[in-house]
N, C-alpha and C positions, 0 to 999 in steps of 0.2 A: 027498060032492064031488055038488055039483048039475046037472042035466043041464042045455047051455046050448040055450035055440031061436033058431034062425031069425034073430029077433027082437036078438038080443043079440050076434048074431058080425059083424065087422069082413068088406065087401067087398074082396076084393083086386080088384085091376085090372092087375097087370103089375108091372113095375118100369123105372124110366125111368133114363137118363144125365144128369148135367152135361154140356153143353157147354164149349168153351175159353171161352166165352163167360160162363158161367156159368147158363145157362139150363136147361130143363127142356122138356117136352113131356107136360100133361095127357093122357093115353089120349083117347081120340076118345068111347070107351063110358062113360067117368065123366063129359066135358064134356058128352053127352046125358044121360046120365043126376042130375043136376046142373043142368041149361040153363045152363053156361057157354056165354059167343059172345064171340067175339073183340071188345074192347073194354074186357070185366067188369072191375070190379077188382076183386081178391083181397088181403086184409088179409095177411101173416106173421108168423109168431106163433114165436117159439122157445121149448120147455120149458123148465121152472127147470132140469132137468140136465142140457139142454145140447145134449141129444142126438137130438131129433127137432125136427119144423117142420110148421108147422099150416094149413092154407090156407084160410079163411074168405069166403066173398063178401063185398064191401063190405052191400050191399041188407040181407042178412041181423044183421052188426055192427050196423046202421043199427039195425033193429029191436030189437032186443036191447038195445040202448042207450036207443031209445026207451021200451021198457017201464021200466025203473030211474031213468027220468028225465033222465036223457040225449039226445045227439042228435050228430050230426057232421053239420059245415055246411064245403062247403070254404071257402079262405081266398081265391077269388077271386070 
């Protein structure tokens, strides 16, 4: 078994609850660490097994797509 370094470990920010409206609150420390501000857009992705969700900042996804020859454009 190989030893894991801190760079290989995920950072745990806490547990969130889903409100009756289906909303969650992203922990303040995570918002600060990732520079997520009010109005920022996040892409919501479901894992292939249907067990997990992933949030990706729109600006990061746009950079990834541009690097692969694609880009995102708002329809309006």
